[in-house]
Structure formats: C-alpha cells, structure tokens
N, C-alpha and C positions, 0 to 999 in steps of 0.2 A: 700651516701648521698656527698654531696657538701655543702662550705661554700659560704654566704652567708654577703658579703657585706654591710655596712645599709646604701650608697650612690646612689642601684640602678641601677648598673654597665648594668646589664645582660636588664636593660630596655630598647631596640638602640631608642626606636623616640625618646627619649630627647637628645633633641641639646642645652640645656643651661639650669644652675640645682643653682639654691644654697642649700648647706646641713649645719644647721646649726643644735649640738647637746647639751647634757647634763645629766651628771650622776648624780642622783640626787639620798635624803641621807634624811628623814622623815618619821614623826611617824607612818605610814601607806602605803612607797610603797619605794624603795632601787631597783633602775635599770636607763638602760638610756633611755633615753627619746631624740628625732628627732625631726627636722621638716626638712621634706625636700618642698625646693620651687618652684618647672616646669616654669621655664621661657615660653620657648618656645620649642615645639615635636613635631616633621617629621611629624607623624599620630595621629591625634588623636585613643584613644588603645578604644575599646566598647566590657560590658558582653552583651554575652545573660542573662534575669531573667524573667523567663515564658513565656509573646510575648512581652518585653520592655527594649529596647537596655536602658543600665547605661553608661553614660565616666565612666572610671578607671583614663584616664589618657587624660591629654591636656594643653593649654596651660595657662598659671597661678595657676594650679591644685594645693593643696595642701594634701602634705603626714607627717606624724608624726605615729612617727617608735616609740610602745613603747617595752622593754624588761624588764620584771622583771630580776633583778640579783638571780642569784641562784633558779630558776625554768622549766623551760621545755617548752616558746611556747614563739616567741616575735608578736604582733602586730602591720599590720600601717595601719592608719587609710585613708582611698582617700576621699580627701572631693573637691568639687570642687569650684569653682570662691567666690565661700559669704560662704568659707567654713561647708555648710553645707557635710553631710557626705553622697556620695555615696556605699560604702562599706569598708567593712573591714573585714581584710585576717590576720588570724591566724594561723603561721606558730610552728607546733610542728617543737619541737628542739631536738639533743644531748646532744649542746654548747653551751657556747658565748666567746667572747673572744674578745682583739683589738689590731692591726697589730701592724704594728712597727709603721704605721704613723698615729696611735690612730682612725683609727677607728672601731670601732665596727661593728662587724662579727658575723654571730651562722650560727652553723653546721643543716642543713635541713637532718629532717630523714621524709621526705616523707610525709605526712599525712598532712595538712588542716581540717579549716573550714571558709569556707566562711557565715562572716554576713551581711544579706542584711537590710537595713534603715524599713523593713516589724515587723523585730525581726523574721526571720523565717535565721535557721543555716541548709548550708548547709556539708553532712559533702564530698571536697573531696580527690581526688587523692589516694584512700582508698586502688590500687588497683596495683600503684605505690608502695605502700608502704608492701603487700604482694609477690609483685616477689620483692623484696629487701628481705622481709624475705626468699622465698623459694630457690635464689640462693646465700645463706644464708651471702649479702651483711652484713646485720645487725641483731645481735645478738638476742633471744628469750627477754634478757632487755630490748632491743634495744625499740621492736617491743610494747614490755608489756608498756613499758611507756608513749608511744609516742597513747596506745590508752585507753591506764589511764588519759592521760593530756584533750585528747579533749572530752574523758566524766564527767573527771572533769569540767572544764568550761561549760561545755554542762552544767552542773547542780548545775553553779554554775553562775560564772559573767555572765553567757548567758542564766539566766534563764527567766532575766528580761530586757527588749533593752533598758526601761527608765532608771530603774541604769546604765546598760552597757554604754549607752553616757551620761551619767552624771558625770558615771565616768574619762569618754576618755576625755574629756573637764573639769574635774575638774586638770585631770594633764597638757594637752599642756597648763594650764596658769604656773606652774609651769618652765615651759622654759619660760614666757613672762616674771616674773621675775627673773631670774635666767643669769651671763654672762651667753653665750655662750664657749665649751670649744674650739671649732672651727668654 
C-alpha cells in the first residue's frame, strides 16, 4: 500500500497546476472535494479504450477528486478543456487523512475501477491486489474490504451511468459555491 496525496505529484507530466479543495458537509455528502486545474503538461497522457485513444491529462484539463468521509474509495474525475468527463478512476482505499500541510491523502488498496462515459466499468489492478494479499502485504480484512467496496460501487452508484454523472456534477457545484480550503 502507498500514500496518495490529492495533489497528484506522482503524475510527473504536470508542469503547472493549481489545486483547491474543501471539506464539505451537506445532507447527502460528507467528505473532501478537490479541484485540480492542470495548466500545462510536458506530454499529454493517453489511455487506450477499445480501439480509441482517450486523453486523460493535457493542458487545461481539470480533475475533480471526491473522497467521502468514512468510506473506502476515492473518485478522480478526469475532464477535458470543455469540462467533459473523459474517464473516472476510482481507487479502493484503506484509509484517508490530512497531511501536516493540509493536503488530503489516502492509502491505496490496489484495486481500482475505471468508468468510461459509455457506462462501461473495468476492474483494474486486481492482479496487484492478489499479489499483495498472497505476499501478506495486506490482511484478509483489507482484501475483502477492497473487493466488497468495488462490488458495492458497481451494483449501486455505477449501475446507472447517467445518474452517476449527474451526481458528480452536483458535487462539483458544491465546490463552486463554497470557499476553498487551500
């Protein structure tokens, strides 16, 4: 497991970016929502999906981070220059917290879901989860939590892509009307 700060420093292609975020508490959402504006990249990042290239990181892209408090996942919504969703990447997580400098983070639990605008959901890095489990890097409980969280997301929130996208856009508006944390 490794720590992932929600400023996405591991993406070395990002040359210039601006991160703002807020801890939000409403009737139907409690957690962190972050907005990463990617001003400039050294090289755009392209993922293959079927026979199509999907650009996930480029100049003037925007990534929205959604991390519900007391839950075991974090959504990264990758949007193009027109704020159109290109892909959503959902990390299953062990825990979450805030660093000394105020930046939220999560401890990655290997398993991920990749959600495309077609509504198709692909389970990603299951092999990494299995390897970590077999090498005793994670416990039975952590392994089961990752699997169950991914299954719950697929059966509930991701069951209807149009509703999922609507929910993301609703959560994004919460950032637009609140003051930023940093």
